[in-house]
N, C-alpha and C positions, 0 to 999 in steps of 0.2 A: 567538200574536201575536209574541213571542219570536222564535222561526223564522224569520219573516214578516222580522220588522227585521233580521235576522241575518242573510239570502238576498238583501234587500234594499240592505242595506250593500254584499255581498260584489260585489254588482252592478255598484251605484255605484261601487267601485272598478275594478272590470275596467272597465267604461267607463271614466273616467278613464284608465286606463292606455292603452286602447288609442288613447283620442282623445292620446293623451300623445306614442306610439311614431309617430302618424303624423302629428304637429305637429316631432318630432324626424327623420321620417327626410327622406329626401331628395325636393324636386318631381318629380313624375310626369314634367313631361317633359324636367328634367337628368337624367333617369334612361334615358330612349328617345333621347335625344341624347347621352348617352357610350354607349350603346349601338351607337348607327349607326356613331359614331366607330369603336371599338372593331371592328366588321366590316370597315371599310376598314384596317385592316390586320394584319399576320401577325409574331406573336414567335413560334418555333419552338424558343428552347430552356431560357428560363430560366419561362417560363409564371406572366409578371406580370399576364394579365389571368383565371388559373383564379379571380383574387380578386373579378373583379368579376361574384357573385353575389348574389341576394336584393334587394332591394326599397328598403332603404336605404344608397344609393350614399356617402353623406356619411358611414358606418362602414366600415373594412376595407376599401374599396374603392383598393387599391397605386394611390400619385402623386393620390388624389382629397383637396382637403377642402373643406369647405363655411363660408361664414360663421355663426359662433356665434348671431347673432338672427335671417339670414332664413332659415336652411336652405338656401340656396339655393349651389351649385357657385360656389366663388370659384376656388381652385387646380384646373389641371392639369399634374401635376411628373414627366413621363419621362423617367430621361437613362439612356441606354447606358451610363455611365462611373460607375459609381457603388460609395460605400466598402456599400451596402443588404448587410446577410446572405443575400439570393438571389444577388449576384455571386458574393460571397467563397465562396458554398457552390459555386455551378457552376463557381468558379475560372475564368470567361472575362468577356470584355465583351457587351453586348448586341449582338444586330440586329434590327432589323425592315425589313420592307415591307411595302408597299399605300402609300397615301396619307392626305392626312389631311382627313377630312369635313367639308364645311361644316355638318357636324350641328354642331358643335363652336360655330355663330355662335348657334344657338338658348338658347346657355347665357348667360345676360342678365346675374349679374351677376359672370363672369369677369373674374378679375384679374390672373391671371399663366399663360402658355400655355407653358411647356416642357414639350418634343418634341423633346430634343439629344441627339448622339453613336449614332444608332442604325444609320449605316453605307445602309443600303438602301431607305430612305423617297424618292419621288418623289413625282413632280406636283409642284401648283402651290404657291404660299401661298394659302389662301380669301379671295376680295376682299372676302367679307364680314365679317373680319373687325375690318375697321373703323368698323363699326357696333356694335362692341361698348365700348360708354362707359365701363367701370369698368377697363378693360385696362391694367394698368401695367407686364408684362414681357410682351416677346413672344422666346423664347428659341429657336432653329429651328438651333443651329447643328450642323455632321457630320453631313447628311442627305444626298442625293443630290434632294434640291428644283428644278425649273428656272422659269420664266418669270418675272413683273415685278415688283416688291416694288409694292403695291394702289397704284395714283394718287392716290387721298383720303387716305393714310395721316396726314396732316394735322390730321381728325378726329381721332386719338387724345390730346386732348388731357393727358390722364393718366399717360402713356409713359415710363416711368422710361427703357426698356433694348429695345433690339430691336436682334439679336445672330441673323446669318442668314451667319454667315462657313462658311466651307466649304461650298458647295454650290454650284449650276450655277447660281445667281440670273444674270439678263441682262436689258437694257435700259437705261436710266437710270435716276438719283438721284429722285426727283421732285420738282419744283417744292413741293410742297403739305409734304416732310417740314420745315422752314425755320416749319412753323405747332406742331411738338413741343416748347411753351414748357415740359416737366419732362422734356425726354431729358437722360440723364446719362451714359448709355453705348450709342455706335453703331459696331456693327462689323460691316461688309463683308468683311473679308477671304479673300483668296481664293473671287472670285466673276467672274463676268464683265460685269461691271457695265461700260458703256461711256457717252461725251457728258461732260457738264463734271459740277462740283463747283457746286451751286446759288449766285447771286454770291452772294444773301444770306444763306449759310448762320450769317452774325453772329447773328440773329436766334433761336438757342438758347442762352440766358443760364445756364441748368444746366449745358451738357454739357462736361463734364471731359475721358472718351478719346471720340477719333475715330478708329476704325482703318481702315482703308480701300486696304490695301496689296494685292498682287497682284492687279490687274481691269484693265481694258482705258480707266483713267479718262483725259481726257483734258483739252483748254483747260490754264486757268492758276490757279494759286494766287487762288482771291479772296480781295483786300485785308479786308472784312470777318469773317473769319478771325479776326483781333486782338482784335476787340470782343470776344469770348467768354472774357469775363474770368477764368473757373473751369477752361478749356480746361489741364491739363494733360500731357495723350501724344496728341502728332498725328503718325499714319502713312498717309504717302501714299507708300510706298515702291514699287517696283514696279509704275509705273504708265505712263502717256505724255503724263506731264503736260509743258508746255514753258512758254517765258515768262520770267522772271527772278522771284526769290525776294522777298517785299512786305520789307522793312527791317523794318514793324511787327511782324514774328513775333518779333523780339525786341526788344519792350517789353513782350513779356509779361510779366504777372507771377507766375504759376504753373506756366507751359510749361515744364515739365523734359525732358520727351526730345520730341526734332523727329527726324523720319524720313521723307527726300527721298529716298536714294538711288536707283538706275534710276529715272530718268525722264527728261528729255529739256529739263533745266533749260539757263541759260543766263546771260551773263552774268553781274556778280561779284557774290562772296561778301558779303553786308553786314553793313559792321561789327558792328551795332546785334546779332551773332547771336552774339559770340565776348566779349562783354561781360553777357551778361542771364543770366537767371535757367535757362539751357538747362544741364543737365549731361551731353546724354547725346545729340551730335551727330551726326547724318548723314547725309554730302551727296557720297557717291563714286558715281561711273556717270553723272555728266552730263556736261554741259558748259560745266562753268561756268571764266571765263577773269581773267586780270587777276591781282594781287599777293594773297597774303591778307593780311587787316587785317593793320597791325601796333599793332592796340587793347589787349593779353591786358594786366590787370590784375589784385591781388591776390583781388577779387572773381572771375576767370575762376574755376570750377571743373570739368572734364568727368571724369565716369567712361569717357566716349568720345567722341573726336573723330576725324573719318574721315573726309578730303579726297580718297580716291584716286581714280584714273582719273576727271579732269579735265583742264582745258588751263591749270592756273595755273602761269605765270610769277614772275621773279623768286627771291630769296632767303627763306628762313626766318625770319620777322620774330625778331629780339633779343626782344622785349615777351614771347613767350611764355615764356624763364626766371618772367617774373613771377606767372602763373599761379598758384593757392596750387594749386590739383590737376591733374594729366594722367595718367591710369592707362592708356589704351589713346591712343594718337594713329596714322595711318595716313597717310600723305601720297606713298606711293608712286604708281608711273606718272601723271607728271604732265612738267611743262618747269624744276621748281624748277634753280637754279643756286648757287651759293656754298656756304661754308661753314657744317655746321652747328652752331646756338649748343652753347657747356656748359655742362657742368652741367644742372640736374631741369629739366625731364624726362628729358633728354636722352641721361642715363646708365643707364636701366632698358628703352632699345628696343633692337628690333634690326635688322639693315639691311634687311632686309624690310620693312618699314616706310618707309624712305625709299629704296626699289630703282626703276628705270627711272627717272630724272632725269636734264635732260641734263648738270646739270655740279655735283652737291652734292656736298663732301668733307668731311671729319674724320668724326669715330668718332660711329657706329658703323659708316663708310663709311669706305674710304682716304684717307691721311692729303692734306691738299691741298700 
């Protein structure tokens, strides 16, 4: 009898252990989806997919983590440039070819999708990613992805990071993107995006960084951008944006970096930009005209102020000397005239920062 009860107990413990391991292993459909995702990619040098073996994709599968309660796959985190020991040992950054399989859309609890800096991944962003309601992060920077941003991207109400920089993405910024009420970091740099910025982009209340440089974006700067209270960094440089700079950008409380260089902007420089919270202002290589507003005050603080390569006329305003700090100032390649004011910040600037104007004189240029 004793031996029976002993075996009975052993059997029960084994049964519980098996049940427990099944409960804590990853969901079979998640495992199948990951294996289909893996099958569409080729990573020849580091062997990161060598760990993707066995039934339990929640443990020891490189780059995969699961939700602690549901044991469903929550994160795919595959970075081709990483501090991970795999990379340190190989003394090289990652390289991967293939495409991103739509099989990832079967990972219904997926919260973050990071497939970054693999340099060789081609194909499109799977359209079906917009059906993943828990998605918070899409980071696909540094590949060779083409095609367009999914038109219904705005369905992802939890999305906080959307980074597709350094790819070959074409088409427009979808109107639906302005429905991403949680979006904080928006990075489209260095793609082939065309068309205008959606006029109601001001509906993104959480946005703190909008980096859209090096594309083919046209149209004007939407006035509504100034309604994005948390926006700290706006980079629209190296596009084909025309029209005037909205004066309301200078009323933004948090905006610290405004890069509008290499566009087709015209009209005058809004005086508000020079008395604002902006400390890094680049308006160079546009068609701005008129005078530099004579409105600098002690709260004007610039780590960099670049107004070069425009059609600015008249004198350098005397009030520039009242700014509490100007680290880098470039006024070259304009039509400025008159005496360069004495004192700070002009005493630490070089001649090249005033060169190619009509008739500027005084230090660091020739005497008047």
